[in-house]
Structure formats: C-alpha cells, structure tokens
C-alpha positions, 0 to 999 in steps of 0.5 A: 053382694058387694064387689071391689074391682082394683086392677092394674094397667096391662103393659102395652095394653088397656089402662087400669080404668078401662080394665076396671070398667070392663070387669064392672060391666060384666059383674052388673050384667049378671044381676047377682051383684048389689054394688061394684066399686072400681078403684084403678091402681098402679104399682109405679109401672105403666099407667101410673100417671093416669092413676095419679091424675085420677086420684089427685087431679092436676095438669098434664104437661106434654113435651118432647124427650128421648126414648130409650134408644135416643129417638124423639118421643112426645111424653107427658107428666102431671103437675098438681096445684101444690107444685108436685110433679109426677113423672112416669118413667115408662112414658119416655123410657119404657119398654113399650117404646122400643116394641118392634125394634131390636133390643139394645141393652148396652145402649138403652138408657133413661135420658128421657126421664131426666128430661121430663124431670128437668122440664117439670123443675123448669115449670116450677115443681118443688117436689118430683115423684118418679114412678120407676117401673117399666123401663127398657134399660138397665143403666142405673138411671145414668141417662136420667142423671146426665139429663139433669147435669150429672157428668160421668168421666173416664180416667182421662177426664173425658165426658162419657155418654150415659150408656152402659157400653161407655160407662164401664170406663167411668172413674169419676162422677160429678153431681155438682150441676145436678145438685144445684139444679135440684137444690130446692126440689125434693125428688122421691121414687116409687118402685114397682118391685121390691127387688134390690139392685143386685138382682135386677139383671137376673130377674128382668134381663130377659124382657130387656133382651139382655144376653149373657155377654151383655150381663157381664158388661152391665155388671162391670158398668155397675161395679165401675159406677159404684166405685166412682161414687164411693158406694162400694159398701153394699148398701145400694146393692142390697136395699129393697126397691132400689132395683126398680127401673133398671136401677133408676131408683138406686141412681136417684138415691145415690145422686140426690139421696132420694127416698124410695118407697113402694109404689103399690102401697102409695097408690093403695093408701091414696085410694083408701084401698084397705077400707074398700076391701073391708066393705067388700064380699069379693075382691077382683084385681087384674094384670096382663101377666101373673108370675112369681114376680107379681108377689114382688110389689105388683098390684095383684100381689098387693091386693091379694095379700091385703084381701087375704089379711081381711079374710076376703076371697080374691080373683085375679084376672090375667092375660097370662097365668105363668104360675101353676094354679095350685101354687096360689094361696088359699082363697086366691083364684085366677081367671085367664082372658084367653086372648093374645097379648094386647098391642097398642093397636088392639088394646081397647077393642070390643072383643077385649071388653067382652073378654073382661066381661066374661072373666068377671062372670067366671070370677063369680062362678068360682064360688070362692066368696061368702054369701052376701049379708 
C-alpha cells in the first residue's frame, strides 16, 4: 500500500512538516504500509514560508517590523538565489500575533508586511511573492501600502494613518512614491482563499473580532478607498481571490497591478502533487479546523478534490471538524485528533505527536482505500 501524506500547517500550532512526519510515523508503525511519501503544503496562509523554503531553498532574512497593533515583532522572509523574495503575511500581520490581546479591527493593519516587502527590495529582490493569508486585519492592505510609500489623504490634504478607523475619511490616494520604489520589482500575491473582496467581512469577520458596528465602519472605509482610487466599477469587489488577507490582495492589485493567484495550486504544482496522488493508494491531508470554508482554496479541500478526480480515497485529519460528517463528498472521510486547539506553547508536544500517530491508524481503519496492488 502506498500512502501520500500532504498536510497543511495548523494555525497557531504545528507546522506542516511536523504534522506530516507525525502521520507518517503512525502509518509506518502499523506495518500495513509499503511506502509513505510526505509532502507538506501551504495555501498561502500560516506556514507558507516554511514550505517555500523547503521546496525552493534560499536564505531566511530576519528583521524587525510592526505587528497588527503596532508593537515590534521579529519576522523573517525568504530570499532565493534568483532574486525572488517570499513574504508570508502572517509573519508580521498574522492573527496569531494578537492572541491574548483584545481584538481591535478598526486599528489592526498590515504595515509590518509592507515593511518586510520594502526590506526585501532593499536587499535586491526583483520579484516579491506575498502569501496573503492569516491576517488579523481588514484594511485593504492599506498598512502595507503605506509602508511602501503610498499616501492616504483626506479632503484637506492631510495625511491619514493607514487604519480602518481613519481611512473612512480618505479622499485621495497618492501611489507615486511606492510605484517608484517598486519600479523594477514584480509583486505577486498568493491567496489562501478564493473569496472575493465583497464577502471578506461576512466570512472572516468573526475570527478577527469584528462586531456589527465595526462592519459598518469597515464597509464605509472600503467605499471611500475605492472611490479615492477611482475603482468603483465593481471589479475589485467581485474578482475571486482578492478578499484574501483582509483585502491585502486587492490593495496590491489596485496599487501595483499585482497578479493574484491561488496559493494552494502554486505550492501543489511546485511539489508535483498531482503525480504523487496518481501513484498513491490512499491520500491523507490535514488542517487545524475543517469547515465549509475549507473548500474555498484551503489545502484539505484542494487535496481532496484532486484525489477524488483521480478516484483516490482521502482522509482529512483535523483538530476540529465543523461540518457534519454526512456532508463530506463520497470517498472523503475525516478523523479528529481529540485534543484542545494548540497554542504556541504546546504546538509540538509528545502528546500531540501521539495523537497524529493514532489518527493515522484510524485513517487506515476507515477501510476507504482499495487493496494495494
């Protein structure tokens, strides 16, 4: 029997490589598996930088940036030999960075991500790939744009801070300095969800602490920004993938015409996932929480879809299953770990490792896979 293990990182918890090794260990212990291939993946959210480094090599560059609420944070990006920088938004602007602090969606922003991009350009990067998932903010990427030199001005020409609370007053956007900074640099975005910008707040607002009154302000901010940019033709609101990163993908598109694509498909192609699925008898994938949004560009949904297209059974290992098991497509099963959600302090414990090993055994016991040839 040949088993492919293709997991995502668990938000706030273990990385995709660690998860994959735990599952592979459990499979090998059963004595029922002839070979296990482990391919850690990312959809562009938490852990994307580790996957880029594993697949491409390069140098990790560390610097200091601002977290979503303005506190200093040490964050790194990847610089490859061909001058490409991979910037993981979650490293400086991630939801996990504000854990334990009150959520402030009208203040939180992506300035730190822009600081990482600017630093990479200063180090000679000629191409910057921004993985846009996992942010704590819904700021249309204004914080990142401001860190790159974009100026947001009110009706009197006063400079505004790049926070949603202040940007409701924006009337003009000056992108000139930022365009000059990036004149010889190609900026690209990898989105972890296919959600369009117009649906971002309703789909992801709860996890970012957005209340109904906050949502009103955020919609007003977005209307003001689109008007100031002269982009009220509905294009930015309706295009798939532009809602990623709290609108960061849309902001980079609007300011620099950055191409935006599916992060999961990017990493799957880089890793040769389709060929590995073809050679497997059973496919395992994993993520911290599996819900209806997991079919919206997330790793488990992508892996399951690709496996089903090739007629291969799939088992998804999850920390929490938030959809009825009966709603899963034919040939797809879920196994829950049965543990509390991880924290950075207990992300990679022996207990959690054993839970993944047990989950791998349960995956085999489902009996969904054909007999090995």
